[in-house]
Structure formats: structure tokens, C-alpha cells
N, CA and C of each residue as an Amber inpcrd file, in Angstrom:
protein
   678
  20.1020000 -22.7270000  -0.1210000  20.0070000 -22.0210000   0.0430000
  18.7630000 -21.3370000  -0.0720000  18.1170000 -20.4200000   0.7990000
  16.4820000 -19.9360000   1.0730000  16.0960000 -19.4100000  -0.4320000
  15.2710000 -19.9730000  -0.9020000  14.2110000 -19.4160000  -2.1990000
  13.9570000 -17.7380000  -1.3210000  14.4030000 -17.0230000  -2.6760000
  14.3290000 -15.2060000  -2.3570000  13.1190000 -14.9810000  -2.6060000
  12.5050000 -15.9170000  -3.0270000  10.6520000 -15.3870000  -3.5110000
  10.0190000 -15.3990000  -1.7430000  10.6100000 -16.4350000  -1.1130000
  10.1300000 -16.7130000   0.6270000  10.7670000 -15.6300000   1.4830000
  11.4130000 -14.9240000   0.8980000  12.5110000 -14.2390000   2.1810000
  12.0770000 -12.6940000   2.8420000  11.3630000 -12.5490000   3.6630000
  10.8520000 -11.3310000   4.1930000  12.2530000 -10.6750000   5.0770000
  12.5560000  -9.3940000   4.8760000  13.5320000  -9.0210000   5.6500000
  12.6430000  -7.9190000   6.7800000  12.8890000  -8.2710000   8.2370000
  12.3750000  -7.3080000   9.0240000  13.2430000  -6.2130000   9.3950000
  13.4720000  -4.8190000   9.1060000  14.2700000  -4.0770000   9.3970000
  13.7320000  -3.3690000  10.8370000  13.9930000  -3.3220000  11.8710000
  13.1270000  -3.1400000  12.8360000  14.1460000  -2.8790000  14.2680000
  14.3970000  -2.1630000  15.0050000  15.5820000  -2.2820000  16.1230000
  14.9460000  -2.5040000  17.4970000  13.6910000  -2.5810000  17.4240000
  13.1190000  -2.9350000  19.4180000  13.7260000  -4.8640000  18.7180000
  14.0980000  -5.3530000  19.5240000  14.3110000  -6.6380000  19.8890000
  12.9020000  -7.1300000  19.8010000  12.2200000  -7.0380000  20.4610000
  11.0720000  -8.0050000  20.6360000   9.8590000  -7.6280000  19.2020000
  10.4240000  -6.6780000  18.9390000   9.0580000  -6.7330000  17.7650000
   9.6870000  -7.6660000  17.1140000  11.3640000  -7.1020000  16.7210000
  11.3850000  -7.8250000  15.3210000  11.4760000  -9.3410000  15.5340000
  11.8380000 -10.0460000  16.3720000  11.4740000 -11.1880000  16.9700000
  10.1430000 -11.7800000  16.7560000   9.2970000 -11.0400000  17.4390000
   7.7960000 -11.4200000  17.2770000   7.4760000 -11.4810000  15.5930000
   7.7710000 -10.5440000  15.0200000   7.1690000 -10.6030000  14.0080000
   8.1710000 -11.5510000  12.6400000   9.2540000 -11.5970000  12.8860000
   9.8040000 -12.7480000  12.6240000   9.1890000 -14.2560000  12.9110000
   8.7530000 -14.4570000  14.4070000   8.2060000 -15.6410000  14.6260000
   6.8150000 -15.9350000  13.7230000   6.0730000 -14.9890000  13.9610000
   4.7940000 -15.0460000  13.0310000   5.0800000 -15.1320000  11.6590000
   6.3050000 -14.6210000  11.0550000   6.4570000 -14.6230000   9.2780000
   6.7090000 -15.9030000   9.2380000   7.7710000 -16.7570000  10.1160000
   7.9750000 -18.1380000  10.1380000   7.2730000 -19.0210000  10.3440000
   5.8420000 -18.8610000  10.9980000   5.1110000 -20.2630000  11.2570000
   4.1830000 -19.3720000  10.1480000   3.9190000 -18.4890000   9.0030000
   3.2250000 -18.4300000   7.8510000   3.9470000 -19.0890000   6.7250000
   5.0520000 -19.1920000   6.7870000   5.9450000 -20.0960000   5.9210000
   7.1190000 -19.2540000   5.1610000   7.0340000 -18.1300000   5.5150000
   8.2100000 -17.3170000   5.3420000   9.9410000 -17.5180000   5.9010000
  10.9860000 -17.3940000   5.3040000  12.0740000 -17.0660000   5.4710000
  12.3970000 -15.8020000   6.0010000  12.2920000 -15.4070000   7.3030000
  11.9700000 -14.5060000   7.8050000  13.4890000 -13.8280000   8.8800000
  14.0060000 -12.5970000   8.3340000  15.4830000 -12.4390000   8.9050000
  15.3530000 -10.8720000   9.6810000  15.3150000 -10.4370000  10.6670000
  15.5800000  -9.5520000  11.3080000  16.7660000  -8.6520000  11.1420000
  16.5920000  -7.0930000  11.1220000  17.8100000  -6.2370000  11.1190000
  17.7180000  -5.2730000  11.7500000  18.6030000  -4.9540000  12.4800000
  18.3130000  -4.3600000  13.4950000  18.7380000  -2.7800000  13.1440000
  19.8560000  -2.5630000  11.9170000  20.5780000  -1.2000000  11.9990000
  20.1470000  -0.8760000  10.5990000  19.7130000   0.7930000  10.3470000
  19.1370000   1.0210000   8.4790000  20.3590000   0.8400000   8.1240000
  21.3580000   1.4460000   8.3600000  22.3890000   1.6540000   7.1900000
  23.1580000   0.0550000   6.8550000  23.1580000  -0.8830000   8.0480000
  22.9230000  -2.0440000   7.1420000  22.0800000  -2.6270000   6.4580000
  20.9640000  -2.5020000   6.5870000  19.8690000  -2.9430000   6.0230000
  20.1640000  -2.3760000   4.4710000  20.5250000  -1.0370000   4.2550000
  20.6450000  -0.4200000   2.9090000  21.6670000  -1.0030000   2.4220000
  23.1930000  -1.0640000   2.9650000  24.0890000  -1.8250000   2.6290000
  23.7260000  -3.1480000   1.5190000  23.0360000  -4.0030000   2.4520000
  22.9470000  -5.4190000   2.2130000  21.6670000  -5.3420000   0.6940000
  20.8450000  -4.3110000   0.6310000  19.6570000  -4.3490000  -0.1950000
  20.6370000  -3.6730000  -1.6530000  21.3840000  -3.2140000  -1.7210000
  22.0100000  -3.1510000  -2.4460000  22.7890000  -4.3430000  -3.4480000
  23.3220000  -5.2500000  -2.5490000  23.7510000  -6.1960000  -2.9490000
  22.7590000  -7.5510000  -3.0320000  22.0240000  -7.6850000  -2.6930000
  20.6910000  -8.9660000  -2.3500000  19.1750000  -8.2650000  -2.2840000
  18.5200000  -9.2540000  -2.3320000  16.8910000  -8.9270000  -3.3290000
  15.8130000  -9.6520000  -2.3520000  15.4510000  -9.2820000  -0.8690000
  14.4160000 -10.1490000  -0.6350000  13.2800000  -9.6820000  -1.0420000
  12.1020000 -10.8990000  -0.9610000  10.9910000 -10.4640000  -1.8120000
   9.9050000  -9.2810000  -0.6600000  10.9430000  -9.2060000  -0.1140000
   9.4960000  -7.6580000   0.4940000  10.4340000  -7.3150000   2.1410000
  10.2260000  -6.2260000   2.5450000  10.4770000  -5.4100000   3.3550000
   9.8170000  -5.0210000   4.3330000   9.6830000  -5.1470000   5.3260000
   9.3030000  -4.6520000   6.2480000   9.9610000  -3.3760000   6.9660000
   9.8610000  -2.2900000   6.9260000  10.7550000  -1.5950000   7.5000000
  10.2730000  -0.2690000   8.4830000  10.9020000  -0.3020000   9.4980000
  10.6310000   0.4720000  10.4740000  10.9030000   1.6620000  10.3100000
  10.4070000   2.9350000  10.6620000  10.1260000   4.2790000  10.5080000
  11.5130000   4.8440000  11.1080000  11.5700000   4.7290000  12.2310000
  12.9890000   5.0050000  13.1170000  13.7170000   3.8740000  13.4150000
  14.9440000   4.4040000  13.0870000  16.1660000   3.2000000  12.8710000
  17.5770000   3.6840000  13.2970000  18.5780000   3.2310000  13.8130000
  19.6300000   3.6320000  14.1240000  20.5320000   3.7500000  12.8060000
  21.1060000   4.3970000  12.0860000  22.0860000   4.4830000  11.0040000
  21.8530000   4.8780000  10.0150000  20.2990000   4.7570000   9.9220000
  20.0370000   5.1840000   8.6120000  17.9780000   5.0550000   8.9540000
  17.5320000   6.1400000   8.6910000  15.9540000   6.0350000   8.7820000
  15.3930000   5.4210000   8.0220000  13.7810000   4.9080000   8.0100000
  13.0600000   4.3500000   6.8130000  12.5570000   5.0180000   5.9480000
  12.1610000   6.5460000   5.9470000  12.1100000   7.2090000   4.6850000
  13.8770000   7.2330000   4.1860000  14.7850000   7.4410000   4.3810000
  16.0890000   7.5060000   3.6920000  16.0970000   6.0400000   2.7470000
  16.0620000   5.1840000   3.6210000  16.1840000   4.0180000   2.9010000
  15.3760000   3.8430000   1.8920000  13.9330000   3.7430000   2.0800000
  13.1310000   3.4770000   0.9530000  12.7890000   4.5480000  -0.1040000
  13.4930000   5.8040000  -0.1510000  13.9840000   6.6550000  -0.8290000
  14.8070000   5.8170000  -1.7420000  16.1940000   5.5470000  -1.2820000
  17.1430000   5.0850000  -1.9410000  16.8330000   3.8260000  -2.5810000
  16.0240000   2.9330000  -1.7450000  15.3820000   1.6190000  -2.4880000
  14.4610000   1.6310000  -3.6820000  14.4880000   2.9780000  -3.7310000
  13.2050000   3.2060000  -5.2510000  14.0650000   3.6440000  -6.4300000
  15.2900000   3.8980000  -5.9350000  16.0680000   4.0020000  -6.8190000
  16.7640000   3.1880000  -7.7670000  17.0140000   1.9550000  -7.5080000
  17.0740000   0.7150000  -7.8230000  16.5210000  -0.5860000  -7.9800000
  15.1020000  -0.5450000  -7.2860000  14.3970000  -1.5680000  -6.5310000
  12.9880000  -1.4920000  -6.6000000  12.0780000  -2.4810000  -6.7990000
  10.5600000  -2.5000000  -7.0510000  10.2180000  -3.3020000  -5.5950000
  11.3900000  -3.7870000  -4.8120000  10.9560000  -4.7830000  -3.8500000
   9.6390000  -4.1320000  -3.1910000   8.6670000  -4.7800000  -2.6800000
   7.7320000  -4.3800000  -1.8230000   7.8160000  -3.9780000  -0.4440000
   7.4100000  -2.8600000   0.0220000   8.1120000  -2.0140000   1.2850000
   6.3590000  -1.7570000   2.2830000   6.6720000  -2.5800000   2.9130000
   5.7560000  -2.1100000   4.4730000   6.3000000  -1.3560000   5.5400000
   5.7140000  -0.0910000   5.6410000   6.4350000   0.7690000   6.8260000
   5.7710000   0.6350000   7.8870000   6.6230000   0.5890000   8.8180000
   5.9480000   0.4140000  10.2570000   6.0300000   1.6630000  11.1720000
   5.4020000   2.3840000  11.8260000   5.5390000   3.5550000  12.5430000
   4.9790000   3.7620000  13.7090000   4.9100000   4.4120000  14.7330000
   4.5230000   4.4570000  15.6440000   3.3380000   5.1580000  16.2200000
   3.0530000   6.4820000  15.2790000   1.8780000   7.3440000  15.5580000
   1.0720000   7.2060000  13.9820000  -0.1760000   7.3520000  14.1240000
  -0.6800000   7.1840000  12.6860000  -0.6590000   8.5510000  12.2000000
  -0.4170000   9.8560000  12.8750000  -0.2220000  10.9970000  11.8710000
   0.9900000  10.9560000  11.4460000   1.6510000  10.2950000  11.6400000
   3.1810000  10.0590000  10.7900000   2.8660000   9.3770000   9.4840000
   1.6240000   8.6030000   9.3880000   1.2510000   7.8380000   8.0730000
   0.6500000   9.0780000   6.7180000   0.4500000  10.3450000   7.6500000
   0.0140000  11.2900000   6.9530000   0.8960000  11.8870000   6.0890000
   1.8660000  12.2300000   7.3250000   3.0400000  12.9750000   6.7830000
   4.0960000  11.5130000   5.2600000   4.3820000  10.1880000   6.0220000
   5.0920000   9.8600000   4.8630000   4.2680000   9.7170000   3.5170000
   2.4720000   9.6390000   3.7780000   1.7800000   9.7630000   2.1270000
   2.1800000  10.9380000   1.2610000   2.3890000  11.8300000   2.0500000
   2.5240000  13.3340000   1.5060000   4.0410000  13.1890000   1.2390000
   5.2290000  12.4740000   1.5280000   6.1340000  12.6530000   1.2660000
   6.1300000  11.6700000  -0.0890000   5.5470000  11.0230000   0.0300000
   5.1700000   9.6740000  -1.2180000   6.9810000   9.0510000  -1.5910000
   7.3210000   8.3830000  -0.1610000   8.6360000   7.9280000   0.1180000
   8.3610000   6.3270000  -1.2740000   7.4550000   6.2020000  -1.5120000
   7.6950000   4.9310000  -2.2530000   7.1830000   3.7790000  -1.5630000
   6.5930000   4.1630000  -0.5330000   6.3000000   2.3770000   0.4490000
   5.3440000   2.1460000  -0.1110000   4.9450000   0.6550000  -0.0360000
   3.3020000  -0.2150000  -0.4500000   2.4490000   0.1370000   0.3660000
   2.5590000   0.1790000   1.5690000   1.8470000  -0.1240000   3.2190000
   2.3650000   0.2910000   3.7360000   1.1840000   0.7470000   4.9690000
   1.7480000   1.6820000   6.0540000   0.9490000   0.7430000   7.2060000
   1.7760000   0.3870000   8.3510000   1.3230000   0.0400000   9.3920000
   1.5050000   0.2080000  10.8620000   0.5590000   0.9410000  11.6980000
   0.8500000   1.4780000  12.8900000   1.1890000   0.6770000  14.3760000
   2.1340000   1.1730000  14.8340000   2.1020000   0.2670000  16.2080000
   1.1960000   1.0440000  17.0950000   0.5390000   0.0500000  18.0910000
   0.9920000  -1.0520000  18.2570000  -0.1790000  -2.1800000  16.9900000
   0.5330000  -2.9620000  16.2880000  -0.1230000  -3.7980000  15.4170000
  -0.6540000  -5.0480000  15.7410000  -1.1760000  -5.9430000  14.8840000
  -1.6690000  -7.2680000  15.4140000  -0.5650000  -7.9360000  14.3240000
   0.3780000  -9.0930000  14.9820000   1.1050000  -9.6950000  14.0120000
   0.5180000 -10.2820000  12.5810000  -0.7740000 -11.1070000  13.2030000
  -1.5730000 -11.5270000  11.8700000  -1.6500000 -10.6700000  11.0030000
  -2.7010000  -9.6590000  11.4070000  -2.6890000  -8.4970000  10.5280000
  -1.6900000  -8.3290000   9.5110000  -0.2250000  -7.8280000  10.2570000
   0.7290000  -7.7430000   9.2330000   1.0660000  -8.8160000   8.6770000
   1.0370000 -10.1380000   9.0760000   1.3800000 -11.0250000   8.1740000
   0.6600000 -11.1570000   6.9800000  -0.8890000 -10.8570000   7.0280000
  -1.7700000 -10.9310000   6.3880000  -1.5090000  -9.4710000   4.9200000
  -1.1090000  -8.4400000   5.3560000  -0.7040000  -7.8720000   4.7140000
   0.6070000  -8.1540000   3.9950000   1.4290000  -8.5890000   4.7450000
   2.8430000  -9.6350000   4.2680000   2.2990000 -10.2250000   2.2890000
   1.3560000 -11.1270000   2.8780000   1.1100000 -11.7930000   1.7270000
   0.0540000 -11.1530000   0.7760000  -0.5860000 -10.4510000   1.0850000
  -1.5940000  -9.0080000   0.3010000  -0.3080000  -8.6100000  -1.1250000
   0.7590000  -8.2380000  -0.1960000   2.0920000  -7.6140000  -1.3330000
   3.0190000  -7.9500000  -1.8210000   2.8600000  -9.8670000  -1.5990000
   3.5550000 -10.4140000  -1.9930000   2.9040000 -11.4200000  -3.3690000
   1.7320000 -11.3970000  -3.1940000   0.8650000 -11.9860000  -3.8430000
   0.5110000 -11.2000000  -5.6160000   0.5960000  -9.8170000  -4.9720000
   0.5570000  -8.7420000  -5.8510000   1.6500000  -8.5570000  -6.5290000
   3.1720000  -8.9980000  -5.7660000   4.1540000  -8.6280000  -6.4070000
   4.2570000  -9.7970000  -7.9670000   3.9150000 -10.8780000  -7.1970000
   3.8600000 -12.5680000  -8.2210000   3.0590000 -12.3860000  -9.0180000
   2.2790000 -11.3820000  -9.0010000   1.0210000 -11.7630000 -10.2950000
  -0.2030000 -12.9320000  -9.8340000  -0.1420000 -13.1830000  -8.5890000
  -0.8340000 -14.8030000  -8.1270000  -2.3530000 -14.2110000  -7.8100000
  -2.4300000 -12.8920000  -7.9740000  -3.9950000 -12.6160000  -7.6340000
  -4.1310000 -12.3090000  -9.1770000  -3.7680000 -12.5430000 -10.4430000
  -3.9690000 -12.1750000 -11.3270000  -4.8960000 -13.2550000 -12.2440000
  -6.2180000 -13.7450000 -12.0180000  -6.9070000 -14.9750000 -12.5590000
  -7.4050000 -14.6510000 -13.7440000  -7.1290000 -14.7020000 -14.5860000
  -8.2340000 -14.0920000 -16.2420000  -7.8210000 -12.7520000 -16.3380000
  -8.8570000 -12.4620000 -17.0790000  -8.7420000 -10.7090000 -17.5630000
  -9.4660000  -9.8730000 -16.5160000  -8.9250000  -8.8000000 -15.9630000
  -9.2260000  -7.8640000 -15.1360000 -10.6540000  -7.4680000 -15.1850000
 -11.4760000  -7.3160000 -13.9900000 -12.8130000  -6.9160000 -14.1530000
 -12.8270000  -5.5320000 -14.5210000 -11.8490000  -5.0510000 -14.4260000
 -11.9690000  -3.3340000 -14.5150000 -11.5560000  -2.8290000 -15.8010000
 -12.2930000  -1.8940000 -16.5080000 -11.9490000  -1.1770000 -17.6750000
 -11.6640000   0.2080000 -17.6980000 -10.3970000   0.7380000 -17.9390000
 -10.5580000   2.2830000 -17.9190000 -10.6220000   2.6150000 -18.9500000
 -11.2650000   3.8330000 -19.5110000 -11.0440000   4.4890000 -21.0450000
 -10.8010000   5.5730000 -20.5950000  -9.2830000   6.4890000 -20.3940000
  -9.3680000   7.7840000 -20.4980000 -10.1980000   8.8130000 -21.6900000
  -9.8830000   8.3790000 -22.8200000 -10.9070000   9.5050000 -23.5240000
 -12.3830000   9.5000000 -23.3130000 -12.9960000   8.7300000 -22.8300000
 -14.6320000   8.8550000 -22.3190000 -14.7230000   9.0600000 -21.0350000
 -13.8320000   9.0580000 -20.3790000 -14.0130000   9.0330000 -18.9160000
 -14.5840000   8.0940000 -18.2740000 -14.5200000   7.1830000 -18.7610000
 -15.4960000   5.6560000 -18.1510000 -14.7440000   4.7820000 -17.3950000
 -15.1840000   4.4810000 -16.6590000 -14.8030000   2.7660000 -16.1340000
 -15.9730000   2.2040000 -15.6610000 -15.7740000   1.0230000 -16.6850000
 -16.8470000  -0.2780000 -16.5380000 -15.9840000  -1.3150000 -15.7180000
 -16.8300000  -2.3470000 -14.9360000 -16.5300000  -3.4640000 -13.9820000
 -17.4110000  -4.7400000 -14.8510000 -17.0160000  -5.4130000 -15.2210000
 -17.2570000  -6.4320000 -16.0050000 -18.2100000  -6.5150000 -16.9350000
 -17.9760000  -5.3390000 -17.9960000 -18.3900000  -4.6530000 -19.0140000
 -19.6790000  -3.6720000 -18.6670000 -19.8940000  -3.7590000 -17.3790000
 -20.8870000  -2.6670000 -17.0080000 -20.6380000  -1.6390000 -16.7100000
 -20.7480000  -0.4130000 -17.8070000 -20.2890000   1.1690000 -17.2550000
 -20.8240000   1.4920000 -16.2250000 -19.6280000   2.3010000 -15.6590000
 -20.2020000   3.0990000 -14.1610000 -20.5820000   5.1310000 -14.5510000
 -21.9610000   5.3240000 -14.1550000 -21.8390000   6.4830000 -14.3210000
 -21.1480000   7.0890000 -13.4590000 -20.1990000   8.3340000 -14.2580000
 -19.5360000   8.3140000 -13.1700000 -18.9140000  10.0590000 -13.5680000
 -18.8060000  11.1550000 -12.8970000 -18.5540000  12.7610000 -12.9730000
 -17.2620000  12.3740000 -13.3140000 -16.0910000  13.2900000 -14.0690000
 -15.1490000  13.8540000 -14.1100000 -14.0750000  13.0850000 -12.8450000
 -14.9900000  13.7450000 -11.9080000 -14.0980000  13.9390000 -10.9940000
 -14.1310000  12.5540000 -10.2090000 -15.0230000  11.8430000 -10.3970000
 -15.2890000  10.6980000  -9.4510000 -14.4420000   9.4520000 -10.1710000
 -14.6380000   9.7960000 -11.8200000 -13.6350000   9.4240000 -12.6100000
 -11.9440000   9.1280000 -12.1280000 -11.5460000  10.1650000 -12.0070000
 -10.2190000  10.1620000 -11.5300000  -9.9350000   9.5510000 -10.0340000
 -10.7850000  10.2600000  -9.2690000 -10.6970000   9.3240000  -8.1790000
 -10.1070000   7.9920000  -7.9170000 -11.7730000   7.1470000  -8.9970000
 -11.4160000   5.9490000  -8.9160000 -10.4570000   5.0710000  -9.9200000
 -10.0070000   5.9470000 -10.8120000  -8.5150000   5.6430000 -11.7630000
  -7.7550000   5.4400000 -10.9220000  -7.1860000   6.4680000  -9.9690000
  -5.8960000   6.5480000  -9.1600000  -5.8930000   5.6450000  -8.0580000
  -7.1700000   5.2210000  -7.4520000  -7.0540000   3.9150000  -6.5910000
  -7.3150000   2.7040000  -7.6460000  -7.8340000   2.5160000  -8.5640000
  -7.3990000   1.1440000  -9.5040000  -5.9560000   1.3270000  -9.9340000
  -5.1050000   2.2050000 -10.2590000  -3.9330000   2.2920000 -10.8160000
  -2.8060000   1.5420000  -9.9560000  -3.2190000   1.5800000  -8.4900000
  -2.6490000   0.8670000  -7.3530000  -3.1950000   0.0640000  -6.2310000
  -4.2030000  -0.5780000  -6.4950000  -4.7800000  -1.7170000  -5.7030000
  -3.4470000  -1.8000000  -4.8730000  -4.4280000  -1.9210000  -3.1760000
  -3.5500000  -2.3220000  -2.1530000  -2.7170000  -1.2740000  -1.8940000
  -2.9650000   0.0300000  -2.4760000  -2.0250000   1.2710000  -1.7260000
  -2.6310000   2.4790000  -0.7890000  -2.4870000   2.5260000   0.1210000
  -3.2770000   3.4320000   0.8970000  -2.7190000   5.1450000   0.3500000
  -4.1410000   5.5020000  -0.0480000  -4.1430000   7.1120000  -0.5850000
  -4.5410000   7.5620000   0.9060000  -3.8400000   8.9340000   1.0980000
  -4.6400000  10.2440000   1.8730000  -5.6390000  10.9540000   1.0950000
  -6.5690000  11.2330000   2.1550000  -7.5720000  12.2540000   1.5720000
  -7.0550000  13.3510000   0.6700000  -5.8560000  13.7130000   1.1710000
  -5.1860000  14.9330000   0.4230000  -4.6400000  14.4890000  -0.7420000
  -4.1370000  13.3410000  -0.8980000  -3.6000000  12.6320000  -2.2670000
  -4.6370000  12.2660000  -3.4720000  -5.8640000  12.2100000  -2.7570000
  -6.9280000  11.7310000  -3.7850000  -7.3530000  12.9020000  -4.1580000
  -7.6300000  13.9730000  -3.6450000  -7.8390000  15.2320000  -3.7520000
  -7.0940000  16.2080000  -4.8400000  -6.1220000  15.9590000  -4.6620000
  -4.8880000  16.2370000  -5.6930000  -5.0170000  15.4850000  -6.7880000
  -5.2760000  14.3130000  -6.8030000  -5.4110000  13.5680000  -8.4210000
  -6.7840000  13.4910000  -8.8150000  -7.5180000  14.5120000  -8.2040000
  -9.0330000  14.4350000  -8.7940000  -9.1900000  15.7780000  -9.1610000
  -8.3720000  16.7470000  -8.4450000  -8.3690000  18.2170000  -8.7840000
  -7.1350000  18.6470000  -9.8600000  -6.9390000  18.7070000 -11.1780000
  -5.9720000  19.0040000 -11.7990000  -5.2780000  20.1810000 -11.1550000
  -6.2600000  21.0220000 -10.7480000  -6.0110000  22.4920000 -10.8830000
  -5.1320000  22.6320000  -8.9360000  -5.2930000  21.4480000  -8.6390000
  -4.8630000  21.8260000  -6.9660000  -5.8820000  22.8540000  -6.5430000
  -6.7410000  23.1560000  -6.5680000  -7.4210000  24.2000000  -5.5900000
  -7.5480000  23.5210000  -4.3430000  -7.8650000  24.8210000  -3.6070000
  -7.6260000  24.8280000  -2.0180000  -9.2410000  23.9510000  -1.5120000
  -9.4420000  22.7340000  -1.3210000 -10.8070000  22.1010000  -1.1560000
 -10.3120000  21.5900000   0.2120000 -11.5600000  21.3740000   1.2100000
 -11.0910000  20.2170000   2.5430000 -10.8610000  18.9550000   2.1770000
  -9.8010000  18.2630000   2.8440000  -9.2830000  16.6590000   2.4420000
 -10.6700000  16.0380000   2.8610000 -11.3870000  16.4970000   3.7280000
 -12.8140000  15.7430000   4.3830000 -14.0570000  15.8140000   3.3160000
 -13.6510000  16.4890000   2.0630000 -14.6740000  16.4780000   1.0310000
 -14.4330000  14.9850000   0.3060000 -13.3840000  14.7100000   0.4670000
 -13.4540000  13.4350000  -0.4130000 -14.5250000  12.3430000   0.3870000
 -14.1740000  12.1350000   1.2800000 -15.4420000  11.7790000   1.8900000
 -16.6100000  11.4540000   1.1340000 -17.0220000  12.4640000   0.9480000
 -18.2420000  12.3530000   0.2370000 -18.1790000  11.8520000  -1.2180000
 -17.4800000  12.0410000  -1.7210000 -17.2550000  11.6600000  -2.9090000
 -16.8820000  10.2150000  -3.1920000 -16.2630000   9.5020000  -2.4410000
 -15.9090000   8.2860000  -1.8410000 -17.4470000   7.5010000  -1.7890000
 -18.1450000   8.4750000  -0.7900000 -19.6230000   7.8680000  -0.7510000
 -20.2530000   7.6530000  -1.8420000 -20.5670000   8.7940000  -2.8170000
 -21.0930000   8.4160000  -3.9760000 -20.3750000   7.4300000  -4.7550000
 -19.1750000   7.4600000  -4.6760000 -18.6090000   6.1830000  -5.5980000
 -18.9240000   4.8870000  -5.0410000 -18.7980000   4.5670000  -3.9320000
 -19.0320000   3.2150000  -3.2510000 -20.7200000   3.0200000  -3.7680000
 -21.7980000   4.1360000  -3.5830000 -22.7420000   3.6520000  -3.9200000
 -23.2550000   3.2360000  -5.4020000 -22.2940000   3.8170000  -6.1810000
 -22.4570000   3.3490000  -7.8440000 -21.9490000   2.3280000  -8.0090000
 -21.0120000   2.1770000  -7.3780000 -20.1740000   0.5170000  -7.4770000
 -21.1850000  -0.6730000  -7.1520000 -21.7990000  -0.2170000  -5.6270000
 -22.6490000  -1.3070000  -5.1990000 -23.6140000  -1.2430000  -6.3500000
 -24.2520000  -0.1690000  -6.8930000 -25.7050000  -0.4700000  -7.2690000
 -25.1480000  -1.6260000  -8.9150000 -23.8700000  -1.5480000  -9.1670000
 -23.4880000  -2.7890000 -10.1320000 -24.0060000  -4.1550000  -9.5550000
 -23.2580000  -4.2860000  -8.5930000 -22.6470000  -5.6610000  -7.7530000
 -22.3320000  -5.4030000  -6.4930000 -22.7130000  -5.8000000  -5.4790000
 -21.8170000  -5.3000000  -3.7740000 -20.3700000  -6.2140000  -4.3510000
 -20.1080000  -6.9990000  -5.0200000 -18.8560000  -7.3880000  -5.0140000
 -17.7570000  -6.2390000  -5.9910000 -18.5330000  -5.1510000  -6.3090000
 -17.4990000  -3.9030000  -7.5070000 -17.3540000  -3.2150000  -6.3430000
 -17.8170000  -2.9200000  -5.1620000 -17.4820000  -2.2590000  -4.3510000
 -16.0140000  -2.6930000  -3.3770000 -14.7420000  -1.9820000  -3.8830000
 -13.9340000  -2.9840000  -3.5540000 -13.0330000  -1.4630000  -2.6390000
 -13.7220000  -0.6840000  -2.6310000 -13.0060000   0.6600000  -1.9720000
 -13.1830000   0.2700000   0.0410000 -11.9650000   0.6770000   0.2910000
 -11.5960000   0.3320000   1.8790000 -11.2260000   1.5320000   2.7880000
 -12.0920000   1.8780000   3.5290000 -11.4180000   2.7700000   4.4260000
 -10.1400000   2.6520000   5.4260000  -9.2060000   3.2950000   5.5420000
  -8.0480000   3.2520000   6.2110000  -8.5250000   4.3820000   7.3500000
  -8.6260000   3.9050000   8.6120000  -9.2480000   4.7870000   9.6010000
  -8.1220000   5.8180000   9.8360000  -8.4530000   7.0310000  10.2280000
  -7.5270000   8.6320000  10.3610000  -6.5490000   8.8050000   9.1340000
  -6.9640000   8.1580000   8.0740000  -5.8440000   8.3500000   7.0200000
  -6.5000000   8.2960000   5.6220000  -7.0870000   7.5290000   4.8260000
  -7.8390000   7.6970000   3.3970000  -8.6870000   6.6590000   3.3820000
  -8.3400000   6.3230000   1.9750000  -8.9340000   4.7270000   1.3680000
  -7.7450000   4.1680000   0.3810000  -8.1980000   2.8900000   0.0570000
  -7.9130000   1.9820000  -0.6530000  -8.3400000   1.2390000  -1.4130000
  -8.0310000   0.6710000  -2.5570000  -8.9570000  -0.0380000  -3.3380000
  -8.4650000  -1.7610000  -2.6170000  -9.2280000  -2.7240000  -2.3360000
  -9.1500000  -4.0730000  -2.5170000  -9.0240000  -4.8080000  -3.5630000
  -7.7090000  -5.8790000  -3.3050000  -7.8100000  -6.6590000  -4.5690000
  -8.9820000  -7.4060000  -4.8660000  -9.6610000  -7.4750000  -6.3920000
 -10.5930000  -8.8420000  -6.4620000 -10.3830000 -10.0030000  -6.0280000
């Protein structure tokens, strides 16, 4: 019987894409399986537990959004969503369907394997080696890295705190602004770019290694794991 910790399901109705991803995951050491129907995948998810699900957005039987939402009612298994259009990612992030990452087609199979590895490391705690370099003090609105405090504005604190709480997750600009502004004021989502620029400057001033904020082209930002 295959070890469940290494099992990855690829829920994709395009047989060529499904076979390609399964092949690359297999070469990377995972027990990958392709499922072409959303309803079938959902039924199996209720009784079986893969280590990770690569989930296409458009599927026969049941679409990826519905599957992910239902899955989050009873499971925290990592989900990487596949979509054919980059603007769909903004919509999915806005819906907050519970996916852990998003990859747009066409994609590099090697990049997808890398995303799978990252999500599985986070899920199994393999990235945690000793104490975290980050410390968050909500009472004083302070964040420190390896004991060194960052001089942050309240807005910058909320932005960085949001990213730190879910490393690896892609946040749209609007999601970050909503987190930064408690009153959900009407501010251009591009305003977050200048705030992130200031954050990165302050992080780099402590150490280049402290700047773990990565830009996700056309979407927003995520915090890479240390």
C-alpha cells in the first residue's frame, strides 16, 4: 500500500496535462494519481486522504471551486489550484475558496513540482528547524526578526503580520489592503505596492535574508519560507 504522505492527486480533465503532471511527480518521488472527474474526486476525498491535491478549476461533474470549498469543511489537505487565466486567480482569491496556492496554465511542470514540494514541507512541518526567526507582538504592533525589531507603521505591521501568518500563500493586493485597513476604506489596490516596497526596504536594512516577500506577477504577494 502506498504511503499516504507521498500521495498526490491530480484532478484534471485534460488527459495530456494530467499524464504530464503525474509523470513529473512520479520522477520526483511521489505516488501521483490522475482523476478526470470532479464529482468522482469529491466522493473519494470523503473517504481517502491524499497528502496534496492539484485541482483544476474547470472540471466535469463538479468544478474546482465547489470541490475546494466542500473539502475545507472537513479537511486541511493542501490544495494547489490550476487555472487557464491569470485574471481568474484574482477572482479565486477574492472568493477565498481555501486553496493554498494557484498556478496558471500554461505552466512549467518543474515549477509545479516545486510548489508541491513546498506545500508538503509546510504541511509536515519539515521547514521548522528550531525557533522561528520571526516574533509578532500584537499589543505593541511590533515585528522582530532574529531579535531585531522592525520600525513599522501600524499599516505596515498589519501587512507583514498577514503575510507571516500564512507563508507561501498568495495574497491579492486587495486582500492585503483589506487586512491593512480595518475600515475597508476605498483605496486603490495598487497602493499596496508602495507599502510593500517600504516593508522590503526595512527588512533588507536588517539583513538581505530577512526580505522574504515575493511578488507574484499580475496578482499580489506571498511570503516565502525561511
